[in-house]
N, C-alpha and C positions, 0 to 999 in steps of 0.2 A: 538383477542388485537395484535396490529402492532409491539410491543416489546415484544422480548422475551432474559433476560438476564441470563448467567449461572455464576455464579463462575467459574475464573479459578481453582483452585483447582477441582471443581468438572466435570471439562470436559472431555469426554470421548474421543475427539478427540482435538490433541492440533491446537490451533489456527494457527498453521503455515502449517496446513496437513488437510485445508477441504478445499471443491470446493466451487465454489462462478460463481455467471453468468459472470461474468467477462473476469473470469479465461478459462471457457468453449469456448464461444465465438472466446475468441483468439484461441483457443487449432483448433476449427474448420474452423478458417479463415488459419491457415496455423500452422502442429505440429511440426515443426522446427524451427517457432516465439518463439512459448512457452515453447520448451526446453530451448534455449538460455532464459527468460526473467524467466521461472519459477525453474529450476534446473539450469544454469547457473549465474542466478540472474544477468544478462545482461538487467538493466531497459532502458529504452528508456530517451530522456530530457525530462523536460518539456515545456512546450512553452504558450503562453499568451490565446489561445483560450479554452485551457484546466480552467484557473482562469476563463475566464468571462461565464464560464457557473455555475461556484462555486459563482460565484459573484450577478448574476441574482434571483438565489436559495433562494439565503440567503435573499436578497435586499426584495422579494414579502414575505418569510415565517416572514421576521420581519413586514408585513405591514400584515398579513393575521393572527397573533398573538394579534394586535390589533383593536380597534372598534371604533367608531368616538363619542360612549359616554364616555369614557376614556381616547381617543387622540386627540389630536385635529390634525389640518393639519399642526400647526409651532412647535408642544413642542418636547423635543430631541429627539435623535433617541436613547438612549437606557433608556427612559420611564419605558419600563416593560420590562427589564434586568434579565434574570432569573439566580438566583443563583446557584451555582455545588457545586457539592460533589467530594471526591478523584479521579473520576474516570473520571470526567468531563460530568457527566452527571447530569441536572438538579434536587435536591436536593427533594425529594418526601416525607419523615417523617417529614419533620416542615414546617411552614410557616413564617418564620424568611427570610427575604429579599424580597421575593414576595409584589411589589409596587400596583397591581389593588385595593388588599380592601382598602387600605390605599388614593387612588384618591374619588372624588368629582364627581362624575357624571353629566352629560349633559344631555339634552331631546334629544341626537343625531338629524339623519336625516330622512327628507320623500321622498325623490325620489330619483330612482336610479341614473341619473344622476351627483345628489351633492352627493351622496356617491360614484361613478367613480372619480369624481374630488377628494375627500377625499382622495380616496384611491392612485389615482398617486403623490397628494402633500406630501404621508408621502415616496412611493417610491423616491422623488427630495431628501427626508430627508434623507434617510437611504443611497441612492449609496454614498454619498463623503467617509461618514466615512466605508462601507462596502469594497470600492475598496482599502482605504486606507489599510485596516488588508491582504486584498489580496492578494495585490502586495507588501507589506513588508515581508510575508512570501514566498511569491514566488522569491522573490528577492534575501532571504536568502538561499532561497534552492541553493546549487552546483548543480544541475542537470537541475537549468531550461537555457534556452535560451530565450532570447529577453528581455527586461524591462514592466511596468508600461505604461512607453509612446505609447506600442503598442496595447492599447485598447483603443476601440473607446465608448467614454461616450454617445454620442446621441444612437449608435446602443442598448448599454445595457439598456438604458431608454426605449428605445421603444421595448424591449424585456419584461422589466420588467412592461413595460404598456397593452402589450400583455398578458401577464400569468394574470394580473389582471381581463382583459377582461373576459379571458376564467373562473375565477374563480367566475366572475358578475354572468354568468350566470345560474351558478348553484344557486347564491341568490336566483335571481328572479324565478329560476322552483322552488326552495323552498318556495317561498314568496306565488306562484299560487297553490303550494298545502300546504296553510294555515299553515305552519312549518313542515307539517308530520308526521312520527308516532311519533316522539318523541318531539315535542312539550310541552307536558304535561310533562315528565321528566326534561327536562330543567328551567321548570317552576318550579318543584319542587326542586330545585336544586343539580338533579340526576348528579353524575358524574361519568364515566368510571372511569377503573384500571390506564389506561392510556391515558386521556384526552388532547384534542389538545391542546398546549400550547395559555394562554390568558392572563396570568399574574399573574392567582392565581394560589394559592397551590395547588396539588395534591389534596388533601383532604380535598380542600371547600367543603363547603357542607349549605351556605345558596343560595339562590335564584342571579340569575346573576341579575343587575343592569337595563338590556336590558329586564327583564323578565314582562311582560305584561298580560294582560284578554282582552278577546273577539279573536278578529281573529286576526292570525299572524301577527306583524308588522316587519317594513325593516329591522329596528335594532334586532329584534328577530332572524330575516329570516338570516342576517348575523354572527349570534354566532352562531347557529344552525346546518346552511352548511359548517362551517368552518372545512377544513379535517386535518385529523390529518399529521403530518409534524414532520420533524428532530428539535427539539429545536433551533434557529438559534444561540445561546450560545452555544451547546453543543458542546463538541470536536468530532473531526473526528470520523465517523463511529461506535463512542460512544451507539448510540440507535439502532441498526440494530437487526434479527430477525433468531433467529438459529433451523436447523433444528431438532425435538427431540433426536435424534442417535449424534448429533452436527457435523455430517459429510458436513453438509451446512450451508451458512449465507448470507443475504442477507440483504439490509436496502433499505425501500420504500422511494418515493420523497411524492407521497401525499396521504393519504388513505379517500374516503370520503364514510360514510356510515348514513346520515342523512334520508334516503331517506328507511331506510331498507334494503338497496341492497348494498354490498362491491364495490366500484368503485376503483379500483387502478390506477393513473395517474403516468408520468416518465414524465417531463418537460425538456426537449430539447433547449437550448441557440444557436441552429442551424436554421437552411432552411430546413433540410429533404433530401438534393439532393444526398447525396452521399451512400457509400456500408454500413456506419456504419448503416443507417437506416432498413438495414438487422438482423441484432443483434438488433436491441433494441424490435422489434418485438419479438423474441425468450425470451428475456432477460422478458419482460413482460407474455411470457406463463410462466416464471419459477417464476416468485413472484407471479401469480395465483395458480400454483404448492405449494410454500411456504407456502403461506396463509392457503390450503389446510391439507398440514402436519400438521401447528401446532395449527392448529386448532380439532384435534381429526377427519380430513377428516370431518366433518360433515358443514361446512360454506363452501361453493362456493363461488369466487370472480364471479360478475353479469358483470361487465364489465371494458374493459379495453383500456384504452388511452394514446395515446402519444401527449402531446403540444408541437407543433413546435413553440418558441416564436420568430424565424427570420423571419417565411413567414407568422405567424400569421394562422399556419392553424392547426388544430384537424386530428387527425389520429386516427381511432374506431379498436380497434384490437377484435378479438373474442373472446370471453372467452374459455377458455377450455372445454370443457363437461367432464363426469365422463372417459369414455373411451381415450383421452387424457392425462388427470389426470395419469391415470393409465401408457398410455405409457411414458409419461414424467418422472413416477417415475423410470420406470425400465430403460430406456436411460441416467437419471443424476447417478441411482447408475453406473451400468456400467460403466460411463465417470468416477465416483473416485475410483472405485476400482481399471480401468487400468490407471488412474492420478495420486492415491497416497498411494492406499494399495499394488497391488504390480508392481507398477510400476517401469519401465528399468530404467535404469543410461545413456545406451549407445546412443547414438547420431542419431545412424544409424536405431534405434528402431520409430525416430520420422522425417521421410522424408521431404525432402522439396518440399512437393506437397502443393500449395496456393489454395480454395479455387477461385473460380471465384467469380470478381468481380463485383455485382450487382447494377444497374444503376436505379438512384431514379431521378425523377424531386421533387419539393420544396413539400414540405406537404407531404414526403414519399412516393412518387405516385410510383411504380415498373414499370419500362418499359423496362428491359429487361436485356439481360448480355452481358461484354466487350466481345469482338472476342480474347482479347489478355490473353494466359492464366496465363504470369508473370506479368499483371496489376500490383497485388498486392504488387508484389516487388519492385517495383521503389519507394517506397514513405517507404520502410520496415528497422526499427530503427537498422535491425541486415542485409543490405546489405553487407556491409564491409567485414561479415566474411562469406555469405550465397554460394553456388555453384549455385545459381540463382542470385547472382549478382555479386559482383567483384572480391568473390572467397578470400580474404585474400591479391591479389594481388597487392593492393595500401595503405596495410598498412609497417611498415616499417621492416627493417628484415635488422640488419644494424650488423656489426662483431666488430667494433669497432666505436668509436666518439671521437674525439676531438674536447676537454672543458677547458677553462681557460689553455690552456699552456700545458695539458694533453693529452696521449692517452691511453681511456680508453678500455680495452676490454670488449665487449658487449656477453652476455649467451642470446642464445632465448631462448624463452619457453619449447621449446619442451627438451632444454638440461640443465633444471635447475633438480637439483637431491636434494631432501629435504628427502631421506632417502636411508642409507647405514646399508650395514652389515660390523662389524667389531669385530677384536677379539683381545685378549690380557689376562693378568692377573689382578686378582683385589688386590685392595690394598685400604686404608682407608674407607671400610664400615662400613655406618652406618648401624645399625640393624635394616634390613627394616620392616614396620609396614604398616598392612593390617588393612579394616575398613568392614563394615557389607556387603558393596556390591564388596568387596572384590578387590577394590582400593588401589595401593600400592605406598605407599611413600619410596624412596629408594635415597640412594645416596653413589657413590665412585668413585674410579679415577681406569681408567685404564691403565695402564700398557705394552708396546711394547718396551721392550728392554730399553734405558734411555731416551725413550719418555713415556708423560702419557697425559691423557685427563678427564676433568672428565664428570662421566657421573649421572643423576637425570631425575626424573621424572617430565615433566612439569606441569603446576598447573591445565590444565584439557585440555582434558579429561586422568586419570593417568592410567599407566599400570596394567595389571591385567595378564599377562602371565610370570612368572619370576622363576625361579626353584628355589625350596624351599633349596638346595644343597648352593645354591650361600654362599661362605666362603672367608675371607680376603686367597690371597694364590692361591686360584682356576682359574683355564682357562674358559674363558664363551665367548660365541656367540653372539653378540649382532646385532642381525635380524631387522631391519626397525626403526632401531634409526634415531634420527633425528637432523644430524647435526645444529649447531647453533653457536652465541658468544654471547658474552657483552664483552663492553670495551676493545675489541681486544684479549679479551679471548676465544679459542676455547673451544666448548662443545657436548654432545650429550644428547638430551631429547627423554624422554620416554613416549608413549601414549597408548591407548588402543589399537594399532596395533604394538603396539614394542614386542618381546621379548626377552628372556634370558635363555641360555640353555650351560648348563657344556659341554665341548669338551675335547680331546686330545691335548695337545698345539703343538702336528706335525698336527692335522687336523686344524690350524688356517690357515685366511684364510680373505678375503674383504679387506676393506680399510687397509692403514697406516695411523696413527696418523699426519705423518710428509706431506702425501698427500692429506688429508680432506678439502675437499672447503665448508668454511660456507659461503662466502658473494660473492656476484657476484654484477655486474650491466644490468639494462637492459635497453629497450628502446620501447614503443609501444604509442596507439593512446588510447586517455582516452573514455572508453567506459560507465560507470557507477562508481557514486560516490555514496557510501552507509552510508555513518556517517561522520560527520566533528563536530569537537570539539570547533567549533564557533557559531554555528545553534543557534539562539535566540528558534526556532522553534522545536530543535533537538527533534525527535519522538525516536531515537534509545537509548536502556541501556546499562548500563555496563560502565566501563571507557573511559574518554574522549579521543576521538582518529578519524582520518581523513584514512578512511577505502576505497579503490577504486579498479575496475579494469579495466585495461589496455588490448591492442591487441595487437599482433605481427607478422610476416605473415605466424607464424607458430602453434597461438594459445592463451590462456588466461595466464594472470599472476596478481594475488592479492598481492596488495601495503594496508603496514598498519603502521601508524605513531601514538603513542601514546604520549600523551598530551606533554612530554616534549620534544620530538623530531619534532613534527611538523614543518616544515620550513615556515618562514613568507610569501612566495610565495604560499604557497599551498593554500590562500583563491582565487586565481584569478582562477587558475585553472578550466575547464569546459567541457563538454563532445565536444568530437572532436578533444580537445588538444592533441599535440604527445607533448609526455614527456620525461627524460630517468631521473631514479632511480639510481645515484651514490655511488657504498660502500654501499648497500644493504643486512642484513644478511637475510642466509635461516630459514624460519619457513614452520607451515602449518595452515589450518582454517579449520577445519571439511575437513580434508582429501584432500583439496585444497593447491597447492605450493602456497608459499606465500612470498614476499619478504617483511622485518620486517625494516624500519629507526633504526638506532643508533645516539650516539651525531655527527657523522662525517658523516652519511649519506648526499650525497647532492641532492635535489631537479634540475636537467634544464629542462628548457621550448623551447623546439626545435620550434614548430610551431603553430600558436593559428588555431584556427575551422575556422576563418573568412579569413585566408590569401589566 
């Protein structure tokens, strides 16, 4: 089966802590770049070329789902639209919403060229609609650079046509083999658990309208040779397959099995003339290993191919044998252990040592290796912060900023103090409460002479290490408290890294309440925008928010603004812009220092990426 779905409650490994081919290829290309993206979450911008690949694949998948006996050249683009469940996967337990059973079939087509003409006409119907959907999503994404106007419609059309031609070769081969070994099953109406999308319900048991007698017909060959592919209406990454131990995940483009052999195809809307072609080969080998693993090591992939739709060429990859599959298994397990199970959080353990850039001609033909050992660094998304690139020399590093008639002191990232130790007398204590996991809910005032500050647990994660002897009148040391404020009222928050211990008043040290810093102003270049309240296609969960990471000359600074505090100008901020956050309050997010917007925090856009 090309799809393996495990409910989140049954996962042995979190979906955020599993390996993928893309992640491993990035690590092999450069450990330091992997660290920035996977541990610091510094993603690069989205560009129109990425959108082009998704558009071409979606268009041809919609054509593959159709057939000339049910869909004419001029029918609406959504005539076979699939009903989806709550997880954005095609409905599998009901026939409601599937349109194919209600369509009156025609006699179909009798020649390969008429089939080709039909398929190309359907590409022309789908392309404008699919493009519009993807452009809307792309331009809605705050990480996008460019627009739909940067796409070449003629180029995408030709790529879709090329992909159709690749598939029609399979149709011809199926016809020549008289339908192959699955002709009888097709005519009997038998369907696998995960059938190729064809407009019919998953549990449809009647013979297809194309089913005939005698020799295999062209219309039967079109239906029988249809590969499995991700339903074009399904949600992103909703139809992948997962390793039996749940630590690896992947999603196939096309899987052919009509001839009794498993063939995995990777579609690339590209020429195949750059370094990425090296990663494509390894990716397909990994997919062959994943198929083997998810089929109890009893089913092996026979053929691996890359369809380069840009150059209209097919690259054949040798499918791994048992020895290679075993070697891949060892390599991938070791990679998972190093990158997820026992990984270091220290940047120095991820050297800035990029792999040599591989040189390719169109069609993925390898022709050599670049003589420049740092060529991979030239276009790297992390060049501005890497020692092989600008090493932060071009990033803002200000001590103050003159803005709107006021001089704002600026705090560099390496001087943001989001953890403090502070001592004092406990007053106004509300009895601490602990749940089954040892999380403690607590609130009291910490008194230093006539000065006092509120101390309380944060919402998540709550503290666990608080002495049971705490009481009103006792003197305590708060270790690792988080100084912050709300509506100009300072406080100290406690989380799972914070502690409270009883002390002798004479041993008091640490911060004074009067000198405690709870807010500051920062300046930096936007690296990654991870969440936005206004995104129509928002994929993040939790409270609506604007969350991003900026970089200054010393390091990273995380920024967050919840819905009520998001400034109107936030919508226009893009990666590469230089901005100032003025009078933001201190916070933390999973151990990372953070500046949080409050009602009087200001956003100033100092320089646009394109300036």
